[in-house]
VMD Tcl script that builds the backbone (N, CA, C; Angstrom):
set m [mol new atoms 414]
animate dup $m
set s [atomselect $m all]
$s set {name element resname resid chain x y z} {
  {N N MET 1 A 0.821 -1.192 0.000}
  {CA C MET 1 A 0.000 0.000 0.000}
  {C C MET 1 A 0.866 1.257 0.000}
  {N N LYS 2 A 2.042 1.172 0.663}
  {CA C LYS 2 A 2.918 2.328 0.715}
  {C C LYS 2 A 3.404 2.722 -0.674}
  {N N LYS 3 A 3.717 1.739 -1.551}
  {CA C LYS 3 A 4.147 2.043 -2.913}
  {C C LYS 3 A 3.060 2.776 -3.667}
  {N N ARG 4 A 1.809 2.348 -3.497}
  {CA C ARG 4 A 0.690 2.985 -4.187}
  {C C ARG 4 A 0.512 4.423 -3.718}
  {N N THR 5 A 0.610 4.659 -2.408}
  {CA C THR 5 A 0.488 6.008 -1.864}
  {C C THR 5 A 1.603 6.891 -2.396}
  {N N THR 6 A 2.818 6.363 -2.453}
  {CA C THR 6 A 3.949 7.131 -2.973}
  {C C THR 6 A 3.743 7.462 -4.444}
  {N N ALA 7 A 3.256 6.497 -5.235}
  {CA C ALA 7 A 3.010 6.739 -6.663}
  {C C ALA 7 A 1.943 7.796 -6.859}
  {N N VAL 8 A 0.877 7.730 -6.066}
  {CA C VAL 8 A -0.199 8.733 -6.173}
  {C C VAL 8 A 0.320 10.102 -5.784}
  {N N ALA 9 A 1.136 10.167 -4.741}
  {CA C ALA 9 A 1.713 11.451 -4.321}
  {C C ALA 9 A 2.621 12.013 -5.406}
  {N N ALA 10 A 3.423 11.162 -6.047}
  {CA C ALA 10 A 4.323 11.616 -7.117}
  {C C ALA 10 A 3.534 12.130 -8.307}
  {N N LEU 11 A 2.458 11.421 -8.675}
  {CA C LEU 11 A 1.628 11.875 -9.784}
  {C C LEU 11 A 0.966 13.198 -9.443}
  {N N GLY 12 A 0.496 13.343 -8.216}
  {CA C GLY 12 A -0.116 14.609 -7.789}
  {C C GLY 12 A 0.869 15.759 -7.882}
  {N N ALA 13 A 2.106 15.504 -7.465}
  {CA C ALA 13 A 3.126 16.549 -7.545}
  {C C ALA 13 A 3.408 16.914 -8.993}
  {N N ALA 14 A 3.462 15.927 -9.887}
  {CA C ALA 14 A 3.696 16.203 -11.311}
  {C C ALA 14 A 2.561 17.023 -11.891}
  {N N LEU 15 A 1.332 16.681 -11.532}
  {CA C LEU 15 A 0.196 17.433 -12.044}
  {C C LEU 15 A 0.154 18.840 -11.467}
  {N N ALA 16 A 0.643 19.016 -10.251}
  {CA C ALA 16 A 0.690 20.359 -9.666}
  {C C ALA 16 A 1.641 21.247 -10.442}
  {N N LEU 17 A 2.645 20.650 -11.094}
  {CA C LEU 17 A 3.587 21.417 -11.906}
  {C C LEU 17 A 3.021 21.787 -13.267}
  {N N THR 18 A 1.842 21.274 -13.593}
  {CA C THR 18 A 1.261 21.444 -14.915}
  {C C THR 18 A 1.363 22.875 -15.418}
  {N N LEU 19 A 0.853 23.828 -14.689}
  {CA C LEU 19 A 0.887 25.205 -15.161}
  {C C LEU 19 A 1.924 26.046 -14.435}
  {N N ALA 20 A 2.624 25.434 -13.506}
  {CA C ALA 20 A 3.621 26.174 -12.757}
  {C C ALA 20 A 5.011 26.021 -13.353}
  {N N ALA 21 A 5.117 25.348 -14.474}
  {CA C ALA 21 A 6.421 25.083 -15.068}
  {C C ALA 21 A 7.147 26.361 -15.474}
  {N N ALA 22 A 6.411 27.392 -15.806}
  {CA C ALA 22 A 7.026 28.664 -16.173}
  {C C ALA 22 A 6.077 29.783 -15.784}
  {N N PRO 23 A 6.607 30.952 -15.501}
  {CA C PRO 23 A 5.708 32.045 -15.149}
  {C C PRO 23 A 4.829 32.422 -16.346}
  {N N ALA 24 A 3.581 32.701 -16.075}
  {CA C ALA 24 A 2.647 33.107 -17.119}
  {C C ALA 24 A 1.728 34.173 -16.556}
  {N N GLN 25 A 1.252 35.032 -17.405}
  {CA C GLN 25 A 0.346 36.082 -16.969}
  {C C GLN 25 A -1.080 35.557 -16.942}
  {N N ALA 26 A -1.900 36.144 -16.093}
  {CA C ALA 26 A -3.312 35.772 -16.049}
  {C C ALA 26 A -3.964 36.157 -17.371}
  {N N ALA 27 A -4.777 35.269 -17.892}
  {CA C ALA 27 A -5.450 35.525 -19.168}
  {C C ALA 27 A -6.762 36.259 -18.925}
  {N N PRO 28 A -7.218 37.044 -19.903}
  {CA C PRO 28 A -8.510 37.706 -19.778}
  {C C PRO 28 A -9.647 36.684 -19.752}
  {N N ALA 29 A -10.824 37.139 -19.371}
  {CA C ALA 29 A -11.996 36.259 -19.324}
  {C C ALA 29 A -12.246 35.644 -20.706}
  {N N GLY 30 A -12.793 34.447 -20.713}
  {CA C GLY 30 A -13.058 33.745 -21.967}
  {C C GLY 30 A -12.184 32.519 -22.078}
  {N N GLU 31 A -12.472 31.712 -23.063}
  {CA C GLU 31 A -11.721 30.485 -23.258}
  {C C GLU 31 A -11.212 30.399 -24.687}
  {N N VAL 32 A -9.996 29.944 -24.841}
  {CA C VAL 32 A -9.467 29.678 -26.166}
  {C C VAL 32 A -10.019 28.350 -26.668}
  {N N ILE 33 A -10.096 27.357 -25.765}
  {CA C ILE 33 A -10.621 26.033 -26.096}
  {C C ILE 33 A -11.684 25.663 -25.069}
  {N N GLY 34 A -12.836 25.228 -25.559}
  {CA C GLY 34 A -13.923 24.837 -24.676}
  {C C GLY 34 A -13.709 23.485 -24.021}
  {N N TYR 35 A -14.526 23.200 -23.044}
  {CA C TYR 35 A -14.464 21.954 -22.278}
  {C C TYR 35 A -14.591 20.751 -23.208}
  {N N PRO 36 A -13.660 19.780 -23.122}
  {CA C PRO 36 A -13.694 18.635 -24.038}
  {C C PRO 36 A -14.660 17.531 -23.618}
  {N N GLY 37 A -15.327 17.694 -22.495}
  {CA C GLY 37 A -16.257 16.671 -22.034}
  {C C GLY 37 A -15.539 15.531 -21.345}
  {N N PRO 38 A -16.236 14.430 -21.130}
  {CA C PRO 38 A -15.658 13.319 -20.370}
  {C C PRO 38 A -14.510 12.603 -21.082}
  {N N ASP 39 A -14.312 12.876 -22.356}
  {CA C ASP 39 A -13.216 12.247 -23.094}
  {C C ASP 39 A -11.877 12.947 -22.870}
  {N N GLY 40 A -11.901 14.076 -22.188}
  {CA C GLY 40 A -10.689 14.863 -22.006}
  {C C GLY 40 A -9.788 14.350 -20.896}
  {N N LEU 41 A -8.505 14.243 -21.203}
  {CA C LEU 41 A -7.491 13.935 -20.186}
  {C C LEU 41 A -6.877 15.224 -19.659}
  {N N ILE 42 A -6.737 16.203 -20.538}
  {CA C ILE 42 A -6.185 17.514 -20.195}
  {C C ILE 42 A -7.104 18.564 -20.795}
  {N N TRP 43 A -7.359 19.608 -20.036}
  {CA C TRP 43 A -8.082 20.762 -20.551}
  {C C TRP 43 A -7.476 22.008 -19.947}
  {N N ILE 44 A -6.844 22.801 -20.781}
  {CA C ILE 44 A -6.357 24.118 -20.384}
  {C C ILE 44 A -7.149 25.093 -21.226}
  {N N ALA 45 A -8.131 25.722 -20.616}
  {CA C ALA 45 A -9.079 26.569 -21.343}
  {C C ALA 45 A -8.449 27.856 -21.844}
  {N N ASP 46 A -7.627 28.476 -21.030}
  {CA C ASP 46 A -7.107 29.786 -21.384}
  {C C ASP 46 A -5.891 30.092 -20.522}
  {N N GLN 47 A -4.767 30.266 -21.176}
  {CA C GLN 47 A -3.504 30.557 -20.505}
  {C C GLN 47 A -2.805 31.628 -21.326}
  {N N ALA 48 A -2.089 32.538 -20.690}
  {CA C ALA 48 A -1.330 33.549 -21.424}
  {C C ALA 48 A 0.147 33.381 -21.121}
  {N N GLY 49 A 0.962 33.483 -22.150}
  {CA C GLY 49 A 2.405 33.383 -21.984}
  {C C GLY 49 A 2.906 31.958 -22.087}
  {N N THR 50 A 4.210 31.829 -22.079}
  {CA C THR 50 A 4.882 30.542 -22.233}
  {C C THR 50 A 4.665 29.668 -21.006}
  {N N SER 51 A 4.324 28.408 -21.240}
  {CA C SER 51 A 4.104 27.461 -20.153}
  {C C SER 51 A 3.986 26.063 -20.743}
  {N N GLY 52 A 3.674 25.088 -19.915}
  {CA C GLY 52 A 3.530 23.729 -20.399}
  {C C GLY 52 A 2.736 22.884 -19.423}
  {N N PHE 53 A 2.662 21.579 -19.727}
  {CA C PHE 53 A 1.955 20.658 -18.843}
  {C C PHE 53 A 2.482 19.258 -19.004}
  {N N VAL 54 A 2.221 18.435 -17.990}
  {CA C VAL 54 A 2.572 17.014 -18.009}
  {C C VAL 54 A 1.352 16.228 -17.578}
  {N N SER 55 A 1.271 14.999 -18.030}
  {CA C SER 55 A 0.182 14.131 -17.591}
  {C C SER 55 A 0.541 12.686 -17.886}
  {N N GLY 56 A -0.344 11.815 -17.503}
  {CA C GLY 56 A -0.217 10.394 -17.766}
  {C C GLY 56 A -1.601 9.833 -17.984}
  {N N GLY 57 A -1.690 8.534 -18.024}
  {CA C GLY 57 A -2.995 7.901 -18.078}
  {C C GLY 57 A -3.549 7.649 -19.457}
  {N N LEU 58 A -2.720 7.656 -20.492}
  {CA C LEU 58 A -3.221 7.332 -21.818}
  {C C LEU 58 A -3.676 5.873 -21.855}
  {N N SER 59 A -4.826 5.634 -22.471}
  {CA C SER 59 A -5.343 4.273 -22.631}
  {C C SER 59 A -4.958 3.752 -24.005}
  {N N SER 60 A -4.303 2.610 -24.048}
  {CA C SER 60 A -3.817 2.070 -25.325}
  {C C SER 60 A -4.952 1.612 -26.239}
  {N N ARG 61 A -6.148 1.441 -25.726}
  {CA C ARG 61 A -7.252 0.957 -26.558}
  {C C ARG 61 A -8.039 2.089 -27.234}
  {N N LEU 62 A -7.728 3.349 -26.910}
  {CA C LEU 62 A -8.488 4.475 -27.458}
  {C C LEU 62 A -7.626 5.340 -28.374}
  {N N ASP 63 A -8.267 5.979 -29.363}
  {CA C ASP 63 A -7.592 6.978 -30.192}
  {C C ASP 63 A -7.243 8.187 -29.320}
  {N N THR 64 A -6.126 8.814 -29.630}
  {CA C THR 64 A -5.679 9.991 -28.889}
  {C C THR 64 A -5.599 11.181 -29.838}
  {N N PHE 65 A -6.118 12.323 -29.390}
  {CA C PHE 65 A -6.070 13.566 -30.163}
  {C C PHE 65 A -5.541 14.677 -29.266}
  {N N ILE 66 A -4.668 15.527 -29.817}
  {CA C ILE 66 A -4.235 16.728 -29.104}
  {C C ILE 66 A -4.697 17.934 -29.909}
  {N N THR 67 A -5.188 18.924 -29.203}
  {CA C THR 67 A -5.625 20.166 -29.834}
  {C C THR 67 A -4.968 21.325 -29.108}
  {N N PHE 68 A -4.382 22.228 -29.878}
  {CA C PHE 68 A -3.838 23.471 -29.342}
  {C C PHE 68 A -4.503 24.613 -30.085}
  {N N GLY 69 A -4.726 25.694 -29.379}
  {CA C GLY 69 A -5.301 26.873 -29.996}
  {C C GLY 69 A -4.698 28.115 -29.390}
  {N N CYS 70 A -4.850 29.233 -30.111}
  {CA C CYS 70 A -4.328 30.492 -29.601}
  {C C CYS 70 A -5.135 31.659 -30.152}
  {N N ALA 71 A -4.986 32.806 -29.496}
  {CA C ALA 71 A -5.726 34.007 -29.885}
  {C C ALA 71 A -4.963 35.241 -29.404}
  {N N ASP 72 A -5.407 36.390 -29.862}
  {CA C ASP 72 A -4.919 37.708 -29.421}
  {C C ASP 72 A -3.558 38.090 -29.974}
  {N N GLY 73 A -3.271 37.667 -31.199}
  {CA C GLY 73 A -2.058 38.105 -31.874}
  {C C GLY 73 A -0.849 37.255 -31.544}
  {N N GLY 74 A 0.132 37.358 -32.411}
  {CA C GLY 74 A 1.356 36.609 -32.221}
  {C C GLY 74 A 1.239 35.186 -32.726}
  {N N SER 75 A 1.975 34.296 -32.101}
  {CA C SER 75 A 1.971 32.890 -32.486}
  {C C SER 75 A 2.403 32.046 -31.292}
  {N N ILE 76 A 2.180 30.741 -31.422}
  {CA C ILE 76 A 2.695 29.808 -30.432}
  {C C ILE 76 A 3.521 28.748 -31.147}
  {N N GLU 77 A 4.537 28.251 -30.468}
  {CA C GLU 77 A 5.303 27.103 -30.936}
  {C C GLU 77 A 5.078 25.992 -29.920}
  {N N VAL 78 A 4.698 24.821 -30.424}
  {CA C VAL 78 A 4.320 23.701 -29.557}
  {C C VAL 78 A 5.285 22.544 -29.746}
  {N N SER 79 A 5.767 22.013 -28.641}
  {CA C SER 79 A 6.492 20.742 -28.682}
  {C C SER 79 A 5.755 19.787 -27.744}
  {N N PHE 80 A 5.564 18.568 -28.205}
  {CA C PHE 80 A 4.774 17.567 -27.497}
  {C C PHE 80 A 5.554 16.263 -27.517}
  {N N ARG 81 A 5.694 15.618 -26.367}
  {CA C ARG 81 A 6.488 14.386 -26.305}
  {C C ARG 81 A 5.724 13.298 -25.570}
  {N N LEU 82 A 5.560 12.185 -26.239}
  {CA C LEU 82 A 4.985 10.982 -25.648}
  {C C LEU 82 A 6.137 10.224 -25.002}
  {N N GLN 83 A 6.135 10.098 -23.688}
  {CA C GLN 83 A 7.284 9.531 -22.987}
  {C C GLN 83 A 7.536 8.066 -23.328}
  {N N GLU 84 A 6.485 7.286 -23.545}
  {CA C GLU 84 A 6.641 5.866 -23.857}
  {C C GLU 84 A 6.733 5.595 -25.362}
  {N N HIS 85 A 6.438 6.593 -26.182}
  {CA C HIS 85 A 6.402 6.419 -27.642}
  {C C HIS 85 A 7.054 7.614 -28.347}
  {N N PRO 86 A 8.333 7.887 -28.094}
  {CA C PRO 86 A 8.948 9.068 -28.714}
  {C C PRO 86 A 8.926 9.036 -30.237}
  {N N ASP 87 A 8.855 7.848 -30.829}
  {CA C ASP 87 A 8.800 7.730 -32.283}
  {C C ASP 87 A 7.475 8.231 -32.845}
  {N N ARG 88 A 6.453 8.375 -32.003}
  {CA C ARG 88 A 5.137 8.855 -32.452}
  {C C ARG 88 A 4.841 10.264 -31.960}
  {N N SER 89 A 5.813 10.926 -31.348}
  {CA C SER 89 A 5.619 12.306 -30.917}
  {C C SER 89 A 5.503 13.199 -32.145}
  {N N PRO 90 A 4.492 14.093 -32.182}
  {CA C PRO 90 A 4.415 14.989 -33.337}
  {C C PRO 90 A 5.613 15.934 -33.364}
  {N N ALA 91 A 6.011 16.301 -34.558}
  {CA C ALA 91 A 7.107 17.257 -34.706}
  {C C ALA 91 A 6.669 18.597 -34.125}
  {N N PRO 92 A 7.611 19.376 -33.571}
  {CA C PRO 92 A 7.241 20.713 -33.101}
  {C C PRO 92 A 6.571 21.492 -34.233}
  {N N PHE 93 A 5.572 22.291 -33.883}
  {CA C PHE 93 A 4.851 23.050 -34.897}
  {C C PHE 93 A 4.469 24.412 -34.354}
  {N N ALA 94 A 4.143 25.333 -35.269}
  {CA C ALA 94 A 3.753 26.698 -34.918}
  {C C ALA 94 A 2.325 26.952 -35.373}
  {N N VAL 95 A 1.642 27.809 -34.627}
  {CA C VAL 95 A 0.276 28.218 -34.956}
  {C C VAL 95 A 0.241 29.737 -34.911}
  {N N ASP 96 A -0.230 30.367 -35.987}
  {CA C ASP 96 A -0.412 31.820 -36.004}
  {C C ASP 96 A -1.726 32.159 -35.323}
  {N N CYS 97 A -1.727 33.249 -34.558}
  {CA C CYS 97 A -2.883 33.673 -33.772}
  {C C CYS 97 A -3.252 35.108 -34.146}
  {N N PRO 98 A -3.789 35.335 -35.342}
  {CA C PRO 98 A -3.927 36.695 -35.843}
  {C C PRO 98 A -4.949 37.571 -35.125}
  {N N GLY 99 A -5.998 37.012 -34.553}
  {CA C GLY 99 A -7.039 37.862 -33.985}
  {C C GLY 99 A -7.585 37.334 -32.682}
  {N N THR 100 A -8.746 37.870 -32.303}
  {CA C THR 100 A -9.376 37.471 -31.053}
  {C C THR 100 A -10.098 36.137 -31.175}
  {N N ASP 101 A -10.504 35.748 -32.393}
  {CA C ASP 101 A -11.102 34.430 -32.579}
  {C C ASP 101 A -9.988 33.385 -32.554}
  {N N PRO 102 A -10.143 32.335 -31.751}
  {CA C PRO 102 A -9.082 31.337 -31.635}
  {C C PRO 102 A -8.819 30.584 -32.943}
  {N N THR 103 A -7.546 30.305 -33.182}
  {CA C THR 103 A -7.109 29.399 -34.238}
  {C C THR 103 A -6.805 28.073 -33.563}
  {N N LEU 104 A -7.402 26.966 -34.059}
  {CA C LEU 104 A -7.233 25.653 -33.448}
  {C C LEU 104 A -6.567 24.689 -34.412}
  {N N VAL 105 A -5.689 23.834 -33.881}
  {CA C VAL 105 A -5.043 22.781 -34.652}
  {C C VAL 105 A -5.196 21.485 -33.861}
  {N N THR 106 A -5.755 20.443 -34.512}
  {CA C THR 106 A -5.917 19.137 -33.872}
  {C C THR 106 A -5.062 18.111 -34.606}
  {N N LEU 107 A -4.305 17.336 -33.837}
  {CA C LEU 107 A -3.463 16.289 -34.392}
  {C C LEU 107 A -3.931 14.931 -33.864}
  {N N PRO 108 A -4.270 13.994 -34.755}
  {CA C PRO 108 A -4.594 12.634 -34.305}
  {C C PRO 108 A -3.299 11.858 -34.066}
  {N N LEU 109 A -3.218 11.190 -32.926}
  {CA C LEU 109 A -2.029 10.407 -32.606}
  {C C LEU 109 A -2.269 8.909 -32.722}
  {N N GLY 110 A -3.522 8.487 -32.930}
  {CA C GLY 110 A -3.832 7.078 -33.130}
  {C C GLY 110 A -4.041 6.316 -31.837}
  {N N THR 111 A -4.110 5.012 -31.974}
  {CA C THR 111 A -4.333 4.120 -30.833}
  {C C THR 111 A -3.018 3.469 -30.411}
  {N N GLY 112 A -3.090 2.717 -29.336}
  {CA C GLY 112 A -1.937 1.958 -28.877}
  {C C GLY 112 A -0.981 2.735 -27.988}
  {N N LEU 113 A -1.319 3.964 -27.650}
  {CA C LEU 113 A -0.446 4.769 -26.799}
  {C C LEU 113 A -0.764 4.504 -25.334}
  {N N HIS 114 A 0.258 4.491 -24.504}
  {CA C HIS 114 A 0.066 4.383 -23.065}
  {C C HIS 114 A 1.142 5.222 -22.391}
  {N N GLY 115 A 0.960 5.455 -21.104}
  {CA C GLY 115 A 1.960 6.199 -20.354}
  {C C GLY 115 A 1.697 7.693 -20.338}
  {N N GLY 116 A 2.762 8.455 -20.148}
  {CA C GLY 116 A 2.641 9.888 -19.952}
  {C C GLY 116 A 3.086 10.701 -21.145}
  {N N PHE 117 A 2.913 12.005 -21.018}
  {CA C PHE 117 A 3.302 12.930 -22.067}
  {C C PHE 117 A 3.591 14.288 -21.466}
  {N N THR 118 A 4.347 15.090 -22.199}
  {CA C THR 118 A 4.640 16.464 -21.810}
  {C C THR 118 A 4.397 17.367 -23.016}
  {N N ALA 119 A 4.060 18.595 -22.736}
  {CA C ALA 119 A 3.888 19.592 -23.797}
  {C C ALA 119 A 4.486 20.903 -23.316}
  {N N TRP 120 A 5.029 21.646 -24.254}
  {CA C TRP 120 A 5.576 22.962 -23.956}
  {C C TRP 120 A 5.093 23.922 -25.025}
  {N N VAL 121 A 4.533 25.053 -24.606}
  {CA C VAL 121 A 4.031 26.080 -25.510}
  {C C VAL 121 A 4.847 27.345 -25.288}
  {N N THR 122 A 5.511 27.785 -26.354}
  {CA C THR 122 A 6.280 29.028 -26.318}
  {C C THR 122 A 5.496 30.075 -27.096}
  {N N THR 123 A 5.155 31.175 -26.439}
  {CA C THR 123 A 4.380 32.229 -27.094}
  {C C THR 123 A 5.314 33.325 -27.604}
  {N N SER 124 A 4.895 33.966 -28.693}
  {CA C SER 124 A 5.722 35.030 -29.263}
  {C C SER 124 A 5.619 36.319 -28.454}
  {N N THR 125 A 4.551 36.482 -27.686}
  {CA C THR 125 A 4.397 37.636 -26.803}
  {C C THR 125 A 3.846 37.145 -25.465}
  {N N PRO 126 A 4.063 37.867 -24.379}
  {CA C PRO 126 A 3.541 37.443 -23.083}
  {C C PRO 126 A 2.013 37.496 -22.997}
  {N N THR 127 A 1.382 38.202 -23.923}
  {CA C THR 127 A -0.080 38.324 -23.876}
  {C C THR 127 A -0.797 37.383 -24.841}
  {N N THR 128 A -0.043 36.637 -25.656}
  {CA C THR 128 A -0.677 35.666 -26.548}
  {C C THR 128 A -1.337 34.595 -25.693}
  {N N ARG 129 A -2.629 34.390 -25.925}
  {CA C ARG 129 A -3.401 33.402 -25.167}
  {C C ARG 129 A -3.423 32.073 -25.902}
  {N N TRP 130 A -3.393 30.978 -25.146}
  {CA C TRP 130 A -3.432 29.657 -25.742}
  {C C TRP 130 A -4.243 28.722 -24.850}
  {N N GLY 131 A -4.631 27.614 -25.432}
  {CA C GLY 131 A -5.343 26.561 -24.715}
  {C C GLY 131 A -5.000 25.229 -25.334}
  {N N ALA 132 A -5.310 24.150 -24.604}
  {CA C ALA 132 A -4.978 22.823 -25.105}
  {C C ALA 132 A -5.931 21.788 -24.533}
  {N N THR 133 A -6.155 20.728 -25.316}
  {CA C THR 133 A -6.846 19.549 -24.813}
  {C C THR 133 A -6.110 18.313 -25.300}
  {N N VAL 134 A -6.185 17.261 -24.512}
  {CA C VAL 134 A -5.774 15.927 -24.925}
  {C C VAL 134 A -6.998 15.073 -24.666}
  {N N THR 135 A -7.503 14.438 -25.711}
  {CA C THR 135 A -8.722 13.633 -25.578}
  {C C THR 135 A -8.515 12.212 -26.071}
  {N N GLN 136 A -9.321 11.321 -25.502}
  {CA C GLN 136 A -9.382 9.939 -25.936}
  {C C GLN 136 A -10.871 9.550 -25.969}
  {N N PRO 137 A -11.543 9.842 -27.090}
  {CA C PRO 137 A -12.982 9.540 -27.182}
  {C C PRO 137 A -13.270 8.049 -27.025}
  {N N GLU 138 A -14.328 7.764 -26.277}
  {CA C GLU 138 A -14.765 6.374 -26.094}
  {C C GLU 138 A -15.389 5.854 -27.360}
}
mol reanalyze $m
mol bondsrecalc $m
mol representation Tube
mol addrep $m
């Protein structure tokens, strides 16, 4: 039981670092990406400035999709790494964020994935807003 408690505590600490990985400014009211529903593993509705997140819990029997979006000018550069499947990690990519309406990009990662992942979003300005979801639809 002690191993399980330690593992849960370690996962909790990793998730606590999700948005604390880098300083970011508070974003204005509104969401760049809406709630993904019960299929969502990660939902970051609205964040401003450079930051990232970590998670785990991918189910190998479900398709996996990642969506990043941004708004309010500038651009974002995204790097995403599947810890157990580095050969299937999407290449780093950029998204232009020309206006207040969010620009969204969704990448299908397929099935058979398990384990954890990390993402890092670098914004071109401290006020560029971004959001992200990782989903595994049933």
